[in-house]
Every structure is written in C-alpha cells, then in structure tokens.
Residue frames as a rotation matrix with the C-alpha (Angstrom) as fourth column:
MET 1
0.815 -0.476 -0.329 77.92
-0.533 -0.395 -0.748 59.66
0.227 0.785 -0.576 135.69
GLY 2
0.106 -0.837 0.537 80.42
-0.876 0.177 0.448 57.56
-0.470 -0.518 -0.715 137.68
HIS 3
0.118 -0.001 0.993 79.62
0.102 0.995 -0.011 54.51
-0.988 0.102 0.118 135.55
VAL 4
0.956 0.212 -0.205 80.16
-0.154 -0.234 -0.960 56.13
-0.251 0.949 -0.191 132.14
ILE 5
0.024 -0.952 0.306 83.17
0.309 0.298 0.903 54.74
-0.951 0.073 0.301 130.26
THR 6
0.846 0.183 -0.501 84.39
-0.367 -0.481 -0.796 56.42
-0.386 0.858 -0.340 127.11
GLY 7
0.423 -0.694 0.583 86.96
0.637 0.685 0.353 55.30
-0.644 0.222 0.732 124.55
ASP 8
0.673 -0.317 -0.668 89.57
-0.582 -0.785 -0.213 56.80
-0.456 0.532 -0.713 122.30
GLU 9
0.721 -0.516 0.463 92.12
0.666 0.700 -0.258 55.71
-0.191 0.494 0.848 119.75
THR 10
0.829 -0.486 -0.276 95.55
-0.468 -0.874 0.133 57.32
-0.306 0.019 -0.952 119.55
TRP 11
0.662 -0.711 -0.239 99.04
0.160 0.445 -0.881 56.82
0.732 0.545 0.408 118.14
VAL 12
0.865 -0.498 0.065 101.93
-0.139 -0.115 0.984 56.17
-0.482 -0.860 -0.168 120.53
TYR 13
0.715 -0.683 -0.151 105.49
-0.232 -0.028 -0.972 56.79
0.660 0.730 -0.179 119.35
GLN 14
0.795 -0.586 -0.158 108.63
0.441 0.379 0.814 55.22
-0.417 -0.716 0.559 120.77
TYR 15
0.863 -0.504 0.019 111.66
-0.402 -0.709 -0.580 57.48
0.306 0.493 -0.814 120.40
ASP 16
0.581 -0.788 -0.202 115.35
0.814 0.568 0.124 56.62
0.017 -0.236 0.972 120.40
PRO 17
0.980 -0.193 -0.040 117.06
-0.190 -0.980 0.064 59.81
-0.052 -0.055 -0.997 121.61
GLU 18
0.422 -0.906 -0.034 120.70
0.521 0.273 -0.809 60.21
0.742 0.324 0.587 120.66
ILE 19
0.815 -0.195 -0.545 122.93
0.461 -0.352 0.815 61.11
-0.350 -0.916 -0.197 123.58
LYS 20
0.812 -0.522 -0.261 125.78
-0.572 -0.802 -0.174 63.64
-0.118 0.291 -0.949 123.28
GLN 21
0.022 -0.869 0.494 128.44
-0.552 0.402 0.730 61.04
-0.833 -0.289 -0.471 123.98
LYS 22
0.275 0.161 0.948 127.22
0.509 0.812 -0.286 58.92
-0.816 0.561 0.141 121.05
SER 23
0.883 0.148 0.445 127.61
0.466 -0.379 -0.799 61.78
0.050 0.913 -0.404 118.55
ALA 24
0.698 -0.685 -0.209 130.93
-0.481 -0.665 0.571 63.11
-0.530 -0.298 -0.794 119.92
GLN 25
0.780 -0.521 0.347 134.00
0.626 0.654 -0.426 62.55
-0.005 0.549 0.836 117.75
TRP 26
0.111 -0.840 -0.530 137.59
0.359 -0.464 0.810 63.74
-0.927 -0.281 0.250 117.54
LYS 27
0.704 0.041 0.709 138.50
0.703 -0.185 -0.687 66.14
0.103 0.982 -0.159 114.74
THR 28
-0.446 -0.883 -0.148 141.25
0.879 -0.463 0.113 68.57
-0.168 -0.079 0.983 113.82
ALA 29
-0.232 0.314 -0.921 140.74
0.164 -0.920 -0.355 72.33
-0.959 -0.233 0.162 113.58
ASN 30
-0.655 -0.116 -0.747 140.87
-0.638 -0.446 0.628 72.13
-0.406 0.888 0.217 109.74
SER 31
-0.918 0.332 0.216 138.54
0.390 0.853 0.347 69.17
-0.069 0.402 -0.913 109.26
PRO 32
-0.597 0.755 0.269 135.03
-0.252 -0.496 0.831 69.84
0.761 0.429 0.487 107.97
ARG 33
-0.519 0.509 0.687 132.17
-0.827 -0.096 -0.554 70.02
-0.216 -0.855 0.471 110.42
PRO 34
-0.952 0.218 0.214 130.34
0.238 0.968 0.073 66.70
-0.192 0.121 -0.974 110.81
LYS 35
-0.521 0.847 0.108 126.81
-0.101 -0.187 0.977 66.41
0.847 0.498 0.183 109.45
LYS 36
-0.682 0.376 0.627 124.21
-0.720 -0.199 -0.665 67.07
-0.125 -0.905 0.406 112.10
ILE 37
-0.786 0.440 -0.435 122.19
0.269 0.876 0.401 63.93
0.557 0.198 -0.806 112.80
PRO 38
0.104 0.877 0.469 118.62
-0.404 -0.394 0.825 64.40
0.909 -0.275 0.314 114.04
SER 39
-0.676 -0.453 0.581 118.70
-0.676 0.067 -0.734 64.09
0.294 -0.889 -0.351 117.81
VAL 40
-0.337 0.633 0.697 115.49
-0.466 0.531 -0.708 62.06
-0.818 -0.563 0.116 117.98
GLN 41
-0.750 0.123 -0.650 114.43
-0.570 0.380 0.729 59.26
0.337 0.917 -0.215 115.66
ILE 42
0.271 0.900 0.340 111.14
-0.956 0.294 -0.017 57.40
-0.115 -0.321 0.940 115.74
LYS 43
-0.777 -0.546 0.313 111.84
-0.544 0.833 0.103 53.78
-0.317 -0.090 -0.944 116.63
SER 44
-0.810 0.585 0.043 108.25
0.532 0.702 0.474 52.54
0.247 0.407 -0.879 116.23
GLN 45
-0.716 0.671 0.190 104.67
-0.696 -0.707 -0.128 53.66
0.048 -0.224 0.973 116.32
ASN 46
-0.858 0.487 -0.166 101.61
0.496 0.868 -0.019 51.82
0.135 -0.099 -0.986 117.55
ASN 47
-0.344 0.849 0.402 97.91
-0.416 -0.521 0.745 52.49
0.842 0.089 0.533 117.59
VAL 48
-0.969 0.030 -0.247 96.29
0.235 0.431 -0.871 52.19
0.080 -0.902 -0.425 121.02
ALA 49
-0.039 0.986 0.164 92.61
0.019 -0.164 0.986 51.80
0.999 0.042 -0.012 121.87
ASP 50
-0.913 -0.305 -0.273 92.01
0.278 0.027 -0.960 53.04
0.300 -0.952 0.060 125.39
PHE 51
0.128 0.991 0.045 88.95
0.334 -0.086 0.939 53.30
0.934 -0.105 -0.342 127.62
PHE 52
-0.853 -0.470 -0.227 88.59
0.394 -0.295 -0.870 55.45
0.343 -0.832 0.437 130.70
TYR 53
0.386 0.922 0.006 86.20
0.690 -0.293 0.662 57.05
0.612 -0.252 -0.749 133.13
PHE 54
0.770 0.001 0.638 86.44
-0.174 -0.962 0.212 59.90
0.614 -0.274 -0.740 135.63
ARG 55
0.825 -0.485 0.290 89.01
-0.274 0.105 0.956 58.10
-0.494 -0.868 -0.046 137.83
GLY 56
-0.168 -0.959 -0.229 91.39
-0.722 -0.038 0.691 57.13
-0.671 0.281 -0.686 135.03
ILE 57
-0.354 -0.079 -0.932 92.15
-0.854 0.435 0.287 54.43
0.383 0.897 -0.221 132.48
VAL 58
0.416 0.590 0.692 90.06
-0.755 0.648 -0.099 51.27
-0.507 -0.482 0.715 132.76
HIS 59
0.449 -0.204 0.870 91.45
0.416 0.909 -0.001 49.27
-0.791 0.362 0.493 129.81
TYR 60
0.373 -0.328 -0.868 93.84
-0.799 -0.589 -0.122 49.71
-0.471 0.739 -0.482 126.90
GLU 61
0.522 -0.227 0.822 95.07
0.408 0.913 -0.007 47.55
-0.749 0.338 0.569 124.04
PHE 62
-0.389 -0.668 -0.635 97.79
-0.482 -0.440 0.758 47.99
-0.785 0.601 -0.151 121.46
VAL 63
0.745 0.640 -0.190 96.33
-0.458 0.283 -0.843 47.40
-0.486 0.714 0.504 118.02
PRO 64
0.193 -0.705 0.682 98.39
0.409 0.690 0.598 44.69
-0.892 0.164 0.422 116.27
THR 65
-0.491 -0.472 -0.732 100.36
-0.474 -0.561 0.679 45.84
-0.731 0.680 0.052 113.23
GLY 66
-0.966 0.126 -0.227 98.30
-0.170 0.352 0.920 45.30
0.196 0.927 -0.319 110.09
GLN 67
-0.566 0.810 -0.154 95.02
0.757 0.437 -0.486 44.98
-0.326 -0.392 -0.860 112.01
THR 68
-0.603 0.501 0.621 92.11
0.192 -0.664 0.723 46.81
0.774 0.555 0.304 110.40
VAL 69
-0.907 0.341 -0.249 90.22
0.174 -0.234 -0.957 48.78
-0.384 -0.910 0.152 113.03
ASN 70
-0.636 0.769 -0.057 86.59
-0.302 -0.181 0.936 48.19
0.710 0.613 0.348 112.15
GLN 71
0.165 0.809 0.564 83.34
-0.904 -0.105 0.415 47.21
0.395 -0.578 0.714 113.88
VAL 72
0.723 0.059 -0.689 84.37
0.039 0.991 0.126 43.56
0.690 -0.118 0.714 114.20
TYR 73
-0.318 -0.921 -0.225 87.65
0.444 0.065 -0.894 44.49
0.838 -0.384 0.388 115.92
TYR 74
-0.626 0.091 0.774 85.93
-0.549 -0.756 -0.356 46.98
0.553 -0.648 0.523 118.24
LEU 75
0.537 0.843 0.010 83.30
-0.637 0.398 0.661 44.42
0.553 -0.361 0.751 119.24
GLU 76
0.413 -0.486 -0.770 86.11
0.490 0.832 -0.262 42.07
0.768 -0.269 0.582 120.31
VAL 77
-0.675 -0.694 0.252 87.83
0.216 -0.512 -0.832 44.85
0.706 -0.507 0.495 122.28
LEU 78
-0.254 0.671 0.696 84.53
-0.801 -0.549 0.237 45.89
0.542 -0.498 0.677 123.91
GLY 79
0.676 0.459 -0.576 83.93
-0.139 0.847 0.512 42.26
0.724 -0.266 0.637 124.90
ARG 80
-0.084 -0.805 -0.587 87.31
0.707 0.367 -0.605 42.14
0.702 -0.466 0.538 126.67
LEU 81
-0.747 -0.109 0.656 86.58
-0.238 -0.877 -0.417 45.50
0.621 -0.467 0.630 128.30
HIS 82
0.248 0.941 0.230 83.20
-0.698 0.009 0.716 44.24
0.672 -0.338 0.659 129.52
GLU 83
0.568 -0.099 -0.817 84.79
0.373 0.916 0.149 41.13
0.734 -0.389 0.557 131.07
LYS 84
-0.514 -0.853 -0.095 87.43
0.542 -0.237 -0.806 43.21
0.665 -0.466 0.584 132.81
VAL 85
-0.598 0.358 0.717 84.90
-0.558 -0.828 -0.051 45.69
0.576 -0.431 0.695 134.24
ARG 86
0.458 0.856 -0.240 82.53
-0.461 0.459 0.760 42.90
0.761 -0.237 0.604 135.30
ARG 87
0.177 -0.487 -0.856 85.28
0.584 0.751 -0.306 41.17
0.792 -0.446 0.417 137.32
LYS 88
-0.780 -0.556 0.287 85.85
0.157 -0.618 -0.771 44.31
0.606 -0.556 0.569 139.45
C-alpha cells in the first residue's frame, strides 16, 4: 500500500482580509454610522490538481485559468507526475 498514489481536485481561495486600521475613520457624534464593509474579500480562486500518498503530497499543479479539465489535460498531468516520482 506504500506505493499507492491517489489524486484530487480542489478549489483554493486567496483572501484579502481588511485590517481594523484600514477601516477606521474619524467621525462626529452626530454623523451617520459608516456602512459595514465585508471583512474578507476573495482576491482570486484557482483549481488545483494534487496527488498524494500515505506520507503526504507528492505533486500538485495549479490549473491554468480557462483550461478545460478533461482526459487530455489529466494525461499530461499524470505524465509529469510519473516523471517526478520516477526521479526519486
């Protein structure tokens, strides 16, 4: 079982958290309350193909934006995975 490698595909999100200092502003006691801005905004999202075995991740690749994930793409990824594993 130590030689079994499995794969998965997942979405990874990059967040841009707003810090308190950035949203702080001066106001008078009579001025209206400022609109609450969401504290976390998604900056970008990427699809990741990753491969691992019982000791951890063996190989991962970010799927290029606009790339269709199909059998042709996976055969290319598996080829790169095979080369990487063979070198070790």
